[in-house]
Structures are given as structure tokens and as C-alpha cells.
C-alpha distance (Angstrom), angle and dihedral (degrees) to the residues before:
residue distance angle dihedral
M1 . . .
N2 3.82 . .
F3 3.82 94.9 .
L4 3.81 91.3 61.2
E5 3.80 93.4 45.7
N6 3.81 95.6 43.5
N7 3.80 91.9 52.8
G8 3.79 97.2 41.4
Y9 3.81 93.4 -113.2
S10 3.78 123.5 140.0
T11 3.77 131.7 -162.7
S12 3.81 90.6 -118.4
M13 3.81 99.3 46.1
W14 3.81 93.2 96.1
E15 3.81 96.8 52.7
S16 3.79 93.2 104.7
G17 3.80 92.2 46.6
F18 3.77 133.7 -94.0
N19 3.77 136.3 -132.1
Q20 3.79 136.2 -129.6
N21 3.82 93.5 -96.7
Q22 3.80 90.8 56.2
A23 3.83 88.4 46.5
N24 3.81 89.6 53.7
E25 3.81 91.4 51.4
V26 3.80 95.6 47.5
C27 3.82 96.0 42.1
A28 3.81 92.6 47.5
E29 3.81 91.2 52.4
L30 3.80 92.7 42.4
T31 3.83 90.8 50.2
K32 3.81 91.6 49.3
W33 3.81 92.3 48.3
F34 3.81 94.7 47.4
S35 3.81 93.6 44.4
Q36 3.80 92.2 51.6
D37 3.81 94.0 45.6
S38 3.81 99.3 40.5
G39 3.79 106.2 22.2
E40 3.82 90.0 -127.9
S41 3.80 116.4 144.4
G42 3.82 100.8 -150.8
E43 3.80 127.0 106.2
F44 3.78 136.0 -128.4
L45 3.81 114.9 -122.6
I46 3.76 137.7 179.6
L47 3.80 110.8 -126.5
W48 3.80 110.7 -150.5
S49 3.80 125.7 -161.3
D50 3.82 93.9 -132.8
G51 3.76 144.1 9.5
D52 3.79 145.3 175.2
G53 3.79 119.8 -150.2
S54 3.79 105.9 -44.6
S55 3.83 93.8 -17.9
F56 3.79 122.2 98.5
F57 3.80 128.2 -165.9
G58 3.78 145.6 151.1
D59 3.78 128.0 58.5
A60 3.80 114.9 -2.9
E61 3.80 135.6 -156.4
L62 3.79 131.3 -171.5
A63 3.82 114.2 -120.3
Y64 3.79 139.7 176.9
F65 3.81 113.3 -133.6
T66 3.80 119.5 -155.0
D67 3.79 135.1 148.1
G68 3.81 92.4 2.7
V69 3.82 95.6 -54.5
A70 3.81 129.8 99.4
Y71 3.81 118.4 -146.4
V72 3.80 117.2 -157.0
L73 3.81 111.9 -127.3
P74 3.79 134.8 -168.2
N75 3.80 104.8 -93.6
P76 3.82 112.2 -131.2
F77 3.83 90.1 -169.8
V78 3.80 93.2 59.9
E79 3.78 107.1 26.1
G80 3.79 98.0 25.8
S81 3.80 87.2 -130.9
A82 3.79 100.2 148.2
E83 3.82 93.9 155.5
A84 3.82 93.8 54.4
F85 3.81 90.1 42.8
F86 3.80 93.0 54.0
S87 3.79 90.8 45.2
A88 3.82 88.1 55.9
L89 3.82 90.7 48.1
I90 3.80 89.4 53.3
S91 3.82 87.9 53.7
V92 3.82 89.1 51.7
T93 3.82 94.8 49.0
N94 3.82 90.5 47.3
H95 3.83 90.8 46.1
H96 3.81 91.3 -122.1
F97 3.79 94.1 142.6
E98 3.81 91.8 155.0
A99 3.82 86.6 80.0
L100 3.83 90.3 61.0
Y101 3.81 133.3 68.5
P102 3.84 110.9 -108.7
T103 3.79 123.0 -150.5
E104 3.80 136.6 174.5
I105 3.78 124.6 -113.4
R106 3.81 112.2 -131.2
K107 3.80 97.8 176.6
R108 3.78 133.7 6.7
V109 3.80 137.2 -174.2
L110 3.80 113.7 179.2
Y111 3.82 106.5 -52.5
N112 3.82 95.7 -17.0
A113 3.81 122.1 89.4
I114 3.77 146.0 161.7
């Protein structure tokens, strides 16, 4: 997965947990990469299970946000599931969102959301 290698990320780097600033960095780079390669205008977000003010914490999922809806994706940084992740990206580029799990965003700060 060239994106991971080119940015110095690994599929095991998040095993000890990560914070919202790291999520912002990764999602910003992932959004830039995907936009340049696919021409899609959505953004990658980390969906957290809880938050307080501008702080986010708890369980986290990777999502792709477009047209006001976030779609939960397999997270190659956590599960190491590059094949499932790329399959989901193909669904996004072909606008086959019915193959993905949609969810609403209640609150968002940069690339972090609930």
C-alpha cells in the first residue's frame, strides 16, 4: 500500500492507541492522496464513540465523508485489512455506497467526529 509506505505509516502503528491530533494528520494526508488519485471530493474522518467539547476519545472507526453522509470503512491502520479497504475505496469511486455502512455525523472538529 504505497500511501502507508510513502508517509511512514504502518498497519501496526496504532496498536497502542492514537489521539485526535494523529487522526487529523493521517486523515488529512489520506484525503489529499485519495482526492489526487481518484478525483473524489470527500474526506476521510475518524469517528469516535465519545467526546467532550473539542476532545474526542473512545473507540474509533475510519470513515469516508461525502455529500453529508459518513460511510464506515475497514481501517488498514488498525486491522491491517488493506484488501477490504481498497474494495471499499472502489465502491466509493464507483459511487456504489449501498455496499458501505452509512452513519450520521453529530459533531465534527477537523477530521475527528462523533
